[in-house]
Z-matrix of the N, CA and C atoms (Angstrom, degrees):
N
C 1 1.468
C 2 1.525 1 109.73
N 3 1.304 2 117.38 1 135.80
C 4 1.459 3 121.57 2 -177.89
C 5 1.523 4 111.40 3 -69.63
N 6 1.320 5 113.96 4 166.73
C 7 1.466 6 120.37 5 179.95
C 8 1.534 7 110.48 6 -60.95
N 9 1.311 8 115.04 7 142.05
C 10 1.462 9 120.21 8 -179.18
C 11 1.521 10 110.08 9 -63.77
N 12 1.305 11 116.45 10 129.35
C 13 1.467 12 121.48 11 179.92
C 14 1.527 13 108.71 12 -129.64
N 15 1.322 14 114.82 13 69.98
C 16 1.461 15 120.68 14 176.55
C 17 1.524 16 107.79 15 -114.44
N 18 1.306 17 116.93 16 121.32
C 19 1.451 18 121.20 17 174.46
C 20 1.527 19 107.43 18 -130.70
N 21 1.265 20 117.07 19 -174.51
C 22 1.459 21 118.22 20 -175.90
C 23 1.522 22 111.14 21 -144.32
N 24 1.309 23 113.18 22 155.84
C 25 1.458 24 120.38 23 170.71
C 26 1.522 25 107.46 24 -80.17
N 27 1.317 26 116.98 25 144.26
C 28 1.459 27 120.08 26 178.26
C 29 1.514 28 111.75 27 -65.57
N 30 1.320 29 116.34 28 163.78
C 31 1.459 30 121.48 29 178.28
C 32 1.520 31 110.37 30 -119.44
N 33 1.311 32 115.10 31 162.93
C 34 1.459 33 122.24 32 178.69
C 35 1.526 34 107.93 33 -109.20
N 36 1.323 35 116.49 34 108.38
C 37 1.463 36 122.11 35 -178.87
C 38 1.521 37 108.90 36 -94.22
N 39 1.322 38 115.77 37 111.02
C 40 1.461 39 121.13 38 -178.79
C 41 1.525 40 110.15 39 -98.08
N 42 1.318 41 116.41 40 126.89
C 43 1.457 42 122.38 41 172.61
C 44 1.521 43 108.21 42 -113.57
N 45 1.323 44 116.24 43 124.10
C 46 1.464 45 121.12 44 176.82
C 47 1.515 46 108.87 45 -129.83
N 48 1.315 47 115.86 46 154.64
C 49 1.464 48 121.05 47 178.35
C 50 1.520 49 108.21 48 -175.72
N 51 1.322 50 117.21 49 163.74
C 52 1.467 51 117.83 50 167.90
C 53 1.524 52 108.95 51 -68.55
N 54 1.314 53 117.63 52 152.77
C 55 1.464 54 121.26 53 178.73
C 56 1.519 55 110.41 54 -56.10
N 57 1.332 56 116.04 55 131.45
C 58 1.449 57 120.62 56 177.82
C 59 1.513 58 114.65 57 98.18
N 60 1.332 59 117.72 58 -4.10
C 61 1.469 60 120.20 59 -179.05
C 62 1.517 61 112.42 60 -79.04
N 63 1.326 62 117.45 61 -14.04
C 64 1.456 63 120.10 62 173.70
C 65 1.510 64 116.06 63 107.74
N 66 1.327 65 117.95 64 12.22
C 67 1.465 66 118.06 65 -176.98
C 68 1.522 67 112.65 66 -67.75
N 69 1.320 68 117.98 67 -30.91
C 70 1.466 69 119.97 68 178.80
C 71 1.518 70 110.66 69 -66.32
N 72 1.320 71 116.87 70 -43.04
C 73 1.465 72 120.93 71 177.18
C 74 1.517 73 111.20 72 -62.50
N 75 1.325 74 116.81 73 -44.40
C 76 1.460 75 120.74 74 -179.81
C 77 1.522 76 111.47 75 -64.90
N 78 1.313 77 116.92 76 -41.82
C 79 1.463 78 119.34 77 -179.63
C 80 1.523 79 110.83 78 -64.53
N 81 1.322 80 117.44 79 -40.32
C 82 1.459 81 120.03 80 179.22
C 83 1.523 82 111.48 81 -65.72
N 84 1.323 83 116.49 82 -40.95
C 85 1.465 84 120.36 83 178.85
C 86 1.526 85 110.91 84 -64.42
N 87 1.320 86 116.70 85 -40.80
C 88 1.464 87 120.26 86 179.72
C 89 1.528 88 110.48 87 -65.96
N 90 1.311 89 117.84 88 -41.51
C 91 1.457 90 121.59 89 178.63
C 92 1.528 91 111.18 90 -62.57
N 93 1.329 92 116.83 91 -35.73
C 94 1.464 93 121.12 92 179.65
C 95 1.519 94 111.86 93 -70.01
N 96 1.335 95 117.32 94 -31.65
C 97 1.461 96 121.24 95 -173.45
C 98 1.519 97 114.20 96 -97.67
N 99 1.321 98 117.93 97 -12.24
C 100 1.458 99 121.26 98 -174.36
C 101 1.525 100 109.70 99 -131.22
N 102 1.322 101 116.05 100 111.91
C 103 1.457 102 120.30 101 -176.97
C 104 1.514 103 114.87 102 -81.27
N 105 1.351 104 117.43 103 -2.26
C 106 1.460 105 120.23 104 -177.11
C 107 1.529 106 112.98 105 -94.79
N 108 1.318 107 116.70 106 1.10
C 109 1.461 108 119.42 107 -178.14
C 110 1.525 109 109.83 108 -126.64
N 111 1.309 110 115.55 109 144.06
C 112 1.456 111 121.33 110 178.95
C 113 1.520 112 109.22 111 -126.85
N 114 1.308 113 116.58 112 158.96
C 115 1.460 114 121.30 113 -178.40
C 116 1.514 115 110.37 114 -90.44
N 117 1.305 116 116.66 115 131.21
C 118 1.447 117 120.48 116 171.68
C 119 1.522 118 108.41 117 -69.95
N 120 1.309 119 116.04 118 130.22
C 121 1.464 120 120.25 119 179.78
C 122 1.524 121 108.50 120 -95.48
N 123 1.308 122 115.49 121 113.25
C 124 1.454 123 120.77 122 -177.89
C 125 1.526 124 111.23 123 -80.53
N 126 1.307 125 114.65 124 157.40
C 127 1.457 126 121.14 125 170.17
C 128 1.523 127 107.73 126 -97.77
N 129 1.315 128 116.84 127 144.86
C 130 1.458 129 120.31 128 179.32
C 131 1.523 130 111.06 129 -149.59
N 132 1.311 131 114.27 130 155.17
C 133 1.462 132 119.69 131 177.19
C 134 1.525 133 111.72 132 -98.09
N 135 1.332 134 117.56 133 -2.35
C 136 1.463 135 118.43 134 179.55
C 137 1.524 136 110.72 135 -75.92
N 138 1.332 137 116.07 136 161.63
C 139 1.451 138 120.99 137 -179.98
C 140 1.531 139 110.16 138 -75.84
N 141 1.335 140 117.52 139 148.64
C 142 1.469 141 120.05 140 177.89
C 143 1.525 142 111.27 141 -63.61
N 144 1.343 143 115.77 142 142.07
C 145 1.459 144 121.13 143 171.78
C 146 1.522 145 108.65 144 -85.17
N 147 1.326 146 117.46 145 163.18
C 148 1.475 147 119.56 146 179.62
C 149 1.526 148 111.42 147 -54.40
N 150 1.328 149 115.80 148 129.53
C 151 1.457 150 121.09 149 177.81
C 152 1.513 151 114.87 150 90.88
N 153 1.331 152 118.64 151 -12.61
C 154 1.455 153 120.97 152 -179.46
C 155 1.528 154 110.41 153 -79.68
N 156 1.342 155 115.10 154 143.52
C 157 1.460 156 120.77 155 -178.34
C 158 1.526 157 110.52 156 -118.09
N 159 1.310 158 115.45 157 137.44
C 160 1.457 159 120.86 158 176.67
C 161 1.528 160 109.98 159 -66.15
N 162 1.326 161 117.17 160 130.28
C 163 1.450 162 121.54 161 -179.37
C 164 1.510 163 114.00 162 88.64
N 165 1.320 164 117.62 163 -12.27
C 166 1.462 165 122.08 164 178.21
C 167 1.520 166 110.77 165 -111.46
N 168 1.323 167 116.23 166 -53.01
C 169 1.468 168 120.20 167 178.36
C 170 1.529 169 110.80 168 -89.11
N 171 1.318 170 115.79 169 -45.33
C 172 1.466 171 123.33 170 177.16
C 173 1.518 172 108.56 171 -149.28
N 174 1.316 173 114.73 172 161.96
C 175 1.457 174 120.28 173 164.15
C 176 1.532 175 105.03 174 -94.34
N 177 1.309 176 117.32 175 106.79
C 178 1.458 177 121.02 176 -176.83
C 179 1.530 178 109.20 177 -85.10
N 180 1.326 179 115.64 178 117.18
C 181 1.460 180 121.83 179 -174.68
C 182 1.524 181 111.08 180 -120.01
N 183 1.307 182 115.56 181 157.30
C 184 1.454 183 119.71 182 169.20
C 185 1.533 184 108.01 183 -75.47
N 186 1.302 185 115.78 184 161.28
C 187 1.463 186 119.65 185 177.45
C 188 1.518 187 111.10 186 -60.26
N 189 1.324 188 116.06 187 -35.46
C 190 1.467 189 120.48 188 -179.80
C 191 1.530 190 111.21 189 -66.44
N 192 1.334 191 116.93 190 -46.52
C 193 1.469 192 120.88 191 -179.81
C 194 1.531 193 111.01 192 -64.94
N 195 1.319 194 116.03 193 -38.54
C 196 1.459 195 119.56 194 177.64
C 197 1.529 196 109.96 195 -61.38
N 198 1.317 197 115.83 196 -43.00
C 199 1.453 198 120.29 197 179.83
C 200 1.513 199 113.03 198 -62.25
N 201 1.328 200 116.61 199 -36.62
C 202 1.463 201 120.62 200 178.09
C 203 1.526 202 110.09 201 -63.88
N 204 1.338 203 117.20 202 -46.26
C 205 1.464 204 120.94 203 179.71
C 206 1.524 205 111.01 204 -63.21
N 207 1.309 206 116.46 205 -39.65
C 208 1.469 207 120.35 206 179.24
C 209 1.523 208 110.56 207 -64.27
N 210 1.312 209 116.65 208 -43.90
C 211 1.470 210 120.55 209 -179.07
C 212 1.526 211 112.34 210 -67.08
N 213 1.325 212 116.84 211 -26.17
C 214 1.463 213 121.26 212 178.89
C 215 1.534 214 111.95 213 -92.07
N 216 1.325 215 116.16 214 10.08
C 217 1.465 216 122.16 215 176.45
C 218 1.533 217 111.97 216 59.35
N 219 1.323 218 117.05 217 42.01
C 220 1.457 219 121.51 218 -178.17
C 221 1.523 220 112.86 219 -96.80
N 222 1.338 221 117.48 220 5.96
C 223 1.455 222 121.00 221 178.13
C 224 1.525 223 111.04 222 -112.52
N 225 1.337 224 115.87 223 139.91
C 226 1.466 225 120.17 224 170.29
C 227 1.519 226 110.16 225 -71.52
N 228 1.317 227 115.49 226 -35.57
C 229 1.455 228 121.90 227 177.46
C 230 1.517 229 107.67 228 -155.17
N 231 1.326 230 115.41 229 156.58
C 232 1.461 231 119.80 230 175.43
C 233 1.523 232 108.61 231 -156.52
N 234 1.314 233 115.26 232 153.12
C 235 1.466 234 119.72 233 -177.87
C 236 1.522 235 109.56 234 -158.11
N 237 1.311 236 115.25 235 160.68
C 238 1.452 237 122.22 236 174.14
C 239 1.521 238 108.56 237 -104.37
N 240 1.332 239 116.93 238 123.05
C 241 1.463 240 122.49 239 -177.34
C 242 1.526 241 108.44 240 -132.39
N 243 1.321 242 116.44 241 122.14
C 244 1.474 243 121.07 242 179.47
C 245 1.531 244 112.09 243 49.78
N 246 1.320 245 115.42 244 50.30
C 247 1.462 246 122.56 245 174.59
C 248 1.529 247 114.46 246 69.52
N 249 1.326 248 117.46 247 9.63
C 250 1.460 249 120.83 248 175.65
C 251 1.531 250 109.71 249 -125.00
N 252 1.320 251 115.86 250 155.56
C 253 1.462 252 121.00 251 179.47
C 254 1.525 253 110.58 252 -101.07
N 255 1.333 254 114.91 253 142.30
C 256 1.455 255 122.12 254 177.05
C 257 1.525 256 108.66 255 -131.64
N 258 1.330 257 117.08 256 145.10
C 259 1.459 258 119.70 257 178.51
C 260 1.514 259 111.29 258 -157.33
N 261 1.331 260 116.34 259 156.56
C 262 1.462 261 122.67 260 179.44
C 263 1.527 262 109.89 261 -107.32
N 264 1.340 263 118.65 262 111.51
C 265 1.463 264 120.69 263 176.76
C 266 1.528 265 111.28 264 -58.03
N 267 1.305 266 117.22 265 135.91
C 268 1.463 267 122.79 266 -171.10
C 269 1.527 268 113.86 267 -76.44
N 270 1.333 269 117.63 268 -45.21
C 271 1.456 270 122.08 269 -170.84
C 272 1.520 271 115.72 270 -54.34
N 273 1.338 272 119.28 271 -55.70
C 274 1.467 273 120.54 272 -177.15
C 275 1.535 274 113.41 273 -60.10
N 276 1.318 275 116.97 274 -34.93
C 277 1.469 276 120.02 275 -179.71
C 278 1.519 277 110.94 276 -67.92
N 279 1.308 278 117.31 277 -46.64
C 280 1.458 279 120.83 278 -178.70
C 281 1.526 280 111.51 279 -63.12
N 282 1.324 281 117.47 280 -36.67
C 283 1.463 282 121.20 281 177.41
C 284 1.524 283 111.05 282 -65.01
N 285 1.334 284 117.34 283 -42.72
C 286 1.463 285 121.34 284 -179.31
C 287 1.524 286 111.57 285 -65.00
N 288 1.320 287 117.35 286 -45.11
C 289 1.460 288 120.75 287 -178.99
C 290 1.522 289 111.54 288 -61.45
N 291 1.314 290 116.01 289 -43.12
C 292 1.465 291 120.48 290 -179.40
C 293 1.523 292 111.37 291 -63.99
N 294 1.335 293 116.91 292 -29.65
C 295 1.464 294 121.76 293 179.91
C 296 1.528 295 112.18 294 -86.91
N 297 1.328 296 117.62 295 2.77
C 298 1.459 297 121.03 296 178.44
C 299 1.508 298 114.49 297 83.68
N 300 1.309 299 117.70 298 16.21
C 301 1.465 300 120.86 299 178.53
C 302 1.525 301 109.96 300 -100.02
N 303 1.320 302 115.95 301 144.07
C 304 1.454 303 121.56 302 -179.76
C 305 1.519 304 110.09 303 -88.66
N 306 1.325 305 115.72 304 149.48
C 307 1.462 306 121.66 305 -178.93
C 308 1.522 307 108.73 306 -128.37
N 309 1.326 308 116.34 307 129.91
C 310 1.460 309 121.82 308 179.23
C 311 1.520 310 110.37 309 -99.37
N 312 1.342 311 115.92 310 141.61
C 313 1.457 312 122.33 311 -179.28
C 314 1.516 313 110.56 312 -122.76
N 315 1.315 314 115.84 313 130.08
C 316 1.464 315 122.18 314 173.67
C 317 1.526 316 106.05 315 -107.34
N 318 1.349 317 116.03 316 85.88
C 319 1.461 318 120.81 317 -174.91
C 320 1.527 319 109.95 318 -135.03
N 321 1.326 320 116.68 319 166.39
C 322 1.455 321 120.59 320 -178.82
C 323 1.525 322 110.64 321 -90.41
N 324 1.333 323 115.84 322 -176.84
C 325 1.463 324 120.77 323 -175.42
C 326 1.535 325 112.13 324 -65.57
N 327 1.335 326 116.49 325 -29.79
C 328 1.465 327 118.92 326 178.84
C 329 1.529 328 110.94 327 -65.21
N 330 1.333 329 115.67 328 -46.82
C 331 1.450 330 120.04 329 177.84
C 332 1.513 331 111.98 330 -64.13
N 333 1.332 332 116.26 331 -37.26
C 334 1.459 333 120.58 332 179.37
C 335 1.518 334 111.25 333 -63.39
N 336 1.320 335 117.15 334 -39.99
C 337 1.462 336 120.39 335 177.85
C 338 1.524 337 110.99 336 -62.95
N 339 1.327 338 117.14 337 -38.72
C 340 1.465 339 120.03 338 178.30
C 341 1.522 340 111.23 339 -66.43
N 342 1.337 341 117.46 340 -39.92
C 343 1.458 342 120.27 341 177.27
C 344 1.529 343 110.50 342 -65.73
N 345 1.322 344 116.60 343 -35.72
C 346 1.464 345 121.04 344 178.62
C 347 1.521 346 110.51 345 -60.33
N 348 1.305 347 116.25 346 -37.04
C 349 1.466 348 120.42 347 -178.92
C 350 1.526 349 112.45 348 -70.61
N 351 1.331 350 116.73 349 -33.35
C 352 1.470 351 119.72 350 -172.77
C 353 1.526 352 114.28 351 -104.78
N 354 1.345 353 117.90 352 -20.23
C 355 1.472 354 119.19 353 -173.14
C 356 1.523 355 111.89 354 -149.16
N 357 1.317 356 117.28 355 45.04
C 358 1.461 357 120.76 356 -173.71
C 359 1.521 358 113.21 357 -61.66
N 360 1.335 359 118.29 358 -33.35
C 361 1.465 360 120.87 359 -178.33
C 362 1.520 361 113.06 360 -68.97
N 363 1.324 362 116.93 361 -23.85
C 364 1.465 363 121.10 362 -179.34
C 365 1.522 364 112.75 363 -93.84
N 366 1.314 365 117.62 364 -4.29
C 367 1.453 366 122.11 365 -166.31
C 368 1.529 367 113.08 366 -94.39
N 369 1.345 368 115.74 367 135.75
C 370 1.465 369 123.51 368 169.53
C 371 1.525 370 105.82 369 -127.10
N 372 1.327 371 117.19 370 116.28
C 373 1.466 372 121.17 371 -169.98
C 374 1.535 373 110.82 372 -109.23
N 375 1.329 374 115.08 373 123.58
C 376 1.469 375 121.42 374 -179.34
C 377 1.523 376 108.96 375 -124.56
N 378 1.336 377 116.13 376 129.63
C 379 1.466 378 120.50 377 177.75
C 380 1.525 379 108.54 378 -110.16
N 381 1.338 380 115.80 379 131.29
C 382 1.460 381 122.39 380 -179.31
C 383 1.530 382 109.28 381 -102.20
N 384 1.314 383 116.59 382 122.82
C 385 1.463 384 122.42 383 178.38
C 386 1.526 385 110.80 384 -106.71
N 387 1.333 386 117.64 385 144.64
C 388 1.466 387 120.13 386 171.94
C 389 1.532 388 109.33 387 -78.55
N 390 1.329 389 118.93 388 158.84
C 391 1.467 390 120.13 389 179.87
C 392 1.528 391 113.44 390 -70.77
N 393 1.343 392 117.02 391 -22.42
C 394 1.466 393 120.53 392 179.16
C 395 1.521 394 109.19 393 -165.43
N 396 1.336 395 115.36 394 163.57
C 397 1.455 396 119.93 395 176.42
C 398 1.514 397 112.00 396 -65.97
N 399 1.336 398 115.62 397 -37.74
C 400 1.464 399 119.89 398 179.15
C 401 1.522 400 110.79 399 -62.15
N 402 1.334 401 116.76 400 -42.94
C 403 1.460 402 120.84 401 -179.46
C 404 1.532 403 110.41 402 -66.72
N 405 1.325 404 116.29 403 -37.08
C 406 1.463 405 119.69 404 178.59
C 407 1.525 406 110.63 405 -61.22
N 408 1.323 407 116.86 406 -47.89
C 409 1.466 408 120.51 407 179.81
C 410 1.526 409 111.06 408 -63.44
N 411 1.330 410 116.15 409 -39.17
C 412 1.464 411 120.58 410 178.50
C 413 1.525 412 110.97 411 -60.96
N 414 1.330 413 116.74 412 -43.81
C 415 1.472 414 120.40 413 -179.86
C 416 1.524 415 111.35 414 -64.94
N 417 1.316 416 116.81 415 -40.50
C 418 1.463 417 119.96 416 179.80
C 419 1.526 418 111.26 417 -63.48
N 420 1.317 419 116.20 418 -39.25
C 421 1.465 420 119.63 419 179.45
C 422 1.520 421 112.16 420 -74.74
N 423 1.342 422 116.37 421 -34.66
C 424 1.460 423 120.19 422 -176.90
C 425 1.522 424 112.35 423 -68.86
N 426 1.344 425 116.75 424 -37.16
C 427 1.464 426 118.40 425 -176.58
C 428 1.519 427 112.74 426 -72.37
N 429 1.340 428 117.74 427 -18.12
C 430 1.467 429 123.47 428 170.93
C 431 1.525 430 113.53 429 52.64
N 432 1.318 431 116.56 430 36.69
C 433 1.456 432 120.21 431 177.49
C 434 1.519 433 112.64 432 -92.82
N 435 1.334 434 116.22 433 -21.48
C 436 1.454 435 120.52 434 -174.52
C 437 1.526 436 110.56 435 -126.97
N 438 1.338 437 117.80 436 150.63
C 439 1.455 438 121.32 437 175.72
C 440 1.526 439 110.34 438 -69.13
N 441 1.335 440 118.20 439 164.04
C 442 1.462 441 121.74 440 -175.84
C 443 1.523 442 114.76 441 -55.43
N 444 1.329 443 117.87 442 -36.23
C 445 1.458 444 118.80 443 -178.57
C 446 1.527 445 111.80 444 -68.59
N 447 1.341 446 116.84 445 -32.64
C 448 1.460 447 120.23 446 177.17
C 449 1.526 448 110.33 447 -72.24
N 450 1.332 449 116.82 448 -39.00
C 451 1.470 450 120.64 449 176.09
C 452 1.519 451 109.90 450 -59.23
N 453 1.326 452 116.27 451 -43.95
C 454 1.467 453 120.46 452 179.27
C 455 1.525 454 110.81 453 -62.49
N 456 1.328 455 117.06 454 -39.52
C 457 1.468 456 120.71 455 178.95
C 458 1.522 457 111.08 456 -65.98
N 459 1.324 458 116.49 457 -38.48
C 460 1.470 459 120.29 458 179.52
C 461 1.532 460 110.49 459 -67.71
N 462 1.313 461 117.10 460 -39.00
C 463 1.464 462 120.23 461 177.45
C 464 1.524 463 110.72 462 -65.14
N 465 1.319 464 116.56 463 -39.86
C 466 1.466 465 120.46 464 179.76
C 467 1.520 466 111.20 465 -65.52
N 468 1.324 467 116.59 466 -32.64
C 469 1.454 468 121.53 467 -178.00
C 470 1.530 469 112.69 468 -83.03
N 471 1.330 470 117.17 469 -18.53
C 472 1.465 471 121.97 470 -173.40
C 473 1.526 472 112.66 471 -58.91
N 474 1.316 473 117.84 472 -41.44
C 475 1.465 474 120.40 473 -177.88
C 476 1.517 475 111.79 474 -61.53
N 477 1.335 476 116.40 475 -42.29
C 478 1.466 477 120.03 476 178.26
C 479 1.519 478 111.20 477 -64.56
N 480 1.341 479 116.65 478 -41.70
C 481 1.457 480 120.26 479 179.71
C 482 1.526 481 110.78 480 -63.38
N 483 1.325 482 116.78 481 -43.83
C 484 1.463 483 121.41 482 -178.51
C 485 1.527 484 111.16 483 -64.90
N 486 1.325 485 117.19 484 -28.42
C 487 1.463 486 120.03 485 -178.39
C 488 1.525 487 112.62 486 -62.97
N 489 1.314 488 117.96 487 -14.57
C 490 1.472 489 121.90 488 -178.73
C 491 1.530 490 112.38 489 -94.02
N 492 1.328 491 118.10 490 10.20
C 493 1.470 492 120.96 491 -175.36
C 494 1.524 493 112.97 492 -57.62
N 495 1.348 494 116.82 493 -33.18
C 496 1.468 495 120.46 494 -175.90
C 497 1.523 496 113.25 495 -70.05
N 498 1.318 497 117.70 496 -10.12
C 499 1.456 498 121.25 497 178.59
C 500 1.530 499 112.20 498 -83.27
N 501 1.340 500 116.41 499 -1.94
C 502 1.464 501 121.26 500 -175.02
C 503 1.524 502 111.20 501 -105.86
N 504 1.338 503 115.29 502 156.15
C 505 1.466 504 121.10 503 -178.24
C 506 1.522 505 111.91 504 -76.36
N 507 1.326 506 116.63 505 -36.01
C 508 1.462 507 121.96 506 -174.87
C 509 1.523 508 109.98 507 -134.44
N 510 1.330 509 115.57 508 147.37
C 511 1.466 510 122.01 509 177.54
C 512 1.522 511 108.81 510 -124.60
N 513 1.328 512 116.53 511 129.62
C 514 1.463 513 122.09 512 175.93
C 515 1.519 514 108.23 513 -121.37
N 516 1.330 515 116.57 514 124.17
C 517 1.462 516 121.44 515 174.05
C 518 1.525 517 107.15 516 -91.09
N 519 1.307 518 116.51 517 112.41
C 520 1.460 519 121.48 518 -172.85
C 521 1.529 520 111.44 519 -87.96
N 522 1.337 521 115.20 520 73.16
C 523 1.461 522 119.33 521 174.86
C 524 1.525 523 111.52 522 -94.31
N 525 1.338 524 116.31 523 -13.00
C 526 1.456 525 122.26 524 177.71
C 527 1.530 526 106.97 525 -148.65
N 528 1.314 527 117.13 526 120.76
C 529 1.463 528 121.00 527 -172.56
C 530 1.521 529 111.88 528 -61.50
N 531 1.341 530 117.53 529 -42.82
C 532 1.462 531 120.20 530 -178.00
C 533 1.522 532 111.04 531 -64.32
N 534 1.305 533 116.93 532 -42.70
C 535 1.463 534 121.00 533 178.66
C 536 1.527 535 110.46 534 -65.13
N 537 1.321 536 116.42 535 -43.81
C 538 1.469 537 120.52 536 179.33
C 539 1.519 538 111.19 537 -62.79
N 540 1.327 539 116.83 538 -37.69
C 541 1.460 540 120.61 539 178.91
C 542 1.527 541 110.71 540 -66.66
N 543 1.321 542 117.23 541 -39.98
C 544 1.466 543 119.96 542 177.28
C 545 1.521 544 110.76 543 -62.31
N 546 1.310 545 117.04 544 -40.49
C 547 1.459 546 120.56 545 179.31
C 548 1.527 547 110.88 546 -66.50
N 549 1.315 548 116.41 547 -42.17
C 550 1.461 549 120.85 548 179.76
C 551 1.530 550 110.47 549 -64.39
N 552 1.328 551 116.84 550 -41.90
C 553 1.464 552 121.34 551 178.62
C 554 1.527 553 110.48 552 -63.08
N 555 1.330 554 116.99 553 -41.45
C 556 1.463 555 120.78 554 179.59
C 557 1.530 556 111.19 555 -62.58
N 558 1.316 557 116.55 556 -39.74
C 559 1.469 558 120.68 557 177.59
C 560 1.523 559 110.27 558 -60.86
N 561 1.328 560 116.16 559 -46.22
C 562 1.460 561 120.88 560 -177.72
C 563 1.528 562 111.27 561 -64.06
N 564 1.320 563 117.04 562 -44.58
C 565 1.467 564 120.90 563 -179.96
C 566 1.530 565 110.54 564 -60.97
N 567 1.323 566 116.48 565 -44.36
C 568 1.465 567 119.90 566 -179.05
C 569 1.521 568 111.84 567 -65.96
N 570 1.316 569 117.11 568 -41.94
C 571 1.459 570 120.12 569 -178.09
C 572 1.527 571 112.22 570 -67.35
N 573 1.326 572 116.80 571 -28.54
C 574 1.461 573 120.05 572 -179.80
C 575 1.526 574 112.44 573 -67.45
N 576 1.317 575 117.72 574 -24.41
C 577 1.465 576 119.51 575 -177.75
C 578 1.523 577 112.29 576 -106.64
N 579 1.311 578 117.19 577 15.98
C 580 1.463 579 119.45 578 173.47
C 581 1.526 580 109.53 579 -60.25
N 582 1.302 581 115.24 580 140.98
C 583 1.463 582 120.89 581 -177.54
C 584 1.521 583 111.93 582 -54.86
N 585 1.322 584 116.83 583 -41.30
C 586 1.461 585 120.50 584 -175.23
C 587 1.531 586 112.84 585 -64.89
N 588 1.329 587 117.95 586 -21.27
C 589 1.467 588 120.46 587 -177.25
C 590 1.527 589 112.51 588 -91.45
N 591 1.333 590 118.06 589 -10.32
C 592 1.457 591 121.15 590 -172.91
C 593 1.526 592 111.06 591 -87.59
N 594 1.296 593 116.80 592 100.99
C 595 1.460 594 122.51 593 179.69
C 596 1.534 595 108.75 594 -78.49
N 597 1.312 596 116.79 595 129.88
C 598 1.457 597 120.83 596 -177.83
C 599 1.514 598 113.61 597 92.52
N 600 1.329 599 117.52 598 -2.41
C 601 1.460 600 120.93 599 -177.82
C 602 1.525 601 111.89 600 -64.94
N 603 1.313 602 116.90 601 -42.81
C 604 1.464 603 120.33 602 -178.26
C 605 1.532 604 110.68 603 -59.86
N 606 1.349 605 116.46 604 -45.18
C 607 1.453 606 120.13 605 179.20
C 608 1.518 607 111.28 606 -63.53
N 609 1.327 608 116.02 607 -41.43
C 610 1.465 609 120.31 608 179.08
C 611 1.526 610 111.25 609 -61.35
N 612 1.325 611 116.89 610 -44.12
C 613 1.463 612 120.83 611 -179.70
C 614 1.529 613 110.40 612 -64.30
N 615 1.320 614 116.59 613 -40.80
C 616 1.462 615 119.83 614 178.57
C 617 1.526 616 111.25 615 -62.51
N 618 1.322 617 117.06 616 -42.18
C 619 1.456 618 121.31 617 177.57
C 620 1.516 619 110.64 618 -65.01
N 621 1.328 620 115.85 619 -39.38
C 622 1.461 621 120.43 620 179.07
C 623 1.517 622 111.25 621 -63.02
N 624 1.318 623 116.20 622 -42.50
C 625 1.468 624 120.68 623 179.36
C 626 1.533 625 111.37 624 -64.39
N 627 1.322 626 115.22 625 -39.05
C 628 1.470 627 119.78 626 -178.53
C 629 1.529 628 111.46 627 -67.48
N 630 1.334 629 115.03 628 -29.04
C 631 1.464 630 120.04 629 -177.47
C 632 1.525 631 112.56 630 -81.79
N 633 1.319 632 117.20 631 -12.43
C 634 1.469 633 120.30 632 -177.23
C 635 1.521 634 111.46 633 -83.39
């Protein structure tokens, strides 16, 4: 029997949640522990936060430049969130998937719906929930990244965002970061060995049957 030649197409791991539920922390922890997945770098028109780097955290664009890319169909998905535009550049993602590398997305339900329309076979959708509304507000205030009026706007928007949980494949309640990370890792490991993602599997099985 010849050498096993089973490889796979990469997958798109989408993490969504209301602001403050912990998806950024979980995504960073997963990236640190798993060398087979990379973060999709979104483009945005919002201003950089302290410590953020252009090309590493986001591609920071003017509204005009963002509009040009959108009109040229260079985004897999795009949406307007809190008066700013966000989008996922198409080219780097398609190259990674074809090479068998996984790509993680930190996007909202609107972006997820757009990805569902264009790349449903590659998509694994995970929604992160906070353990309570009180804890969500506490986290938003503790991280001190936004002024009080923005925190209030995020809390007001949280209920609408959470209402889309049923559109996702998996739900993680982030009441403990370590536990949530274990659950997220288990999802990724299982999805990587789905039959539909294994390129060359049919040929391998046929060879295996012939050898028996």
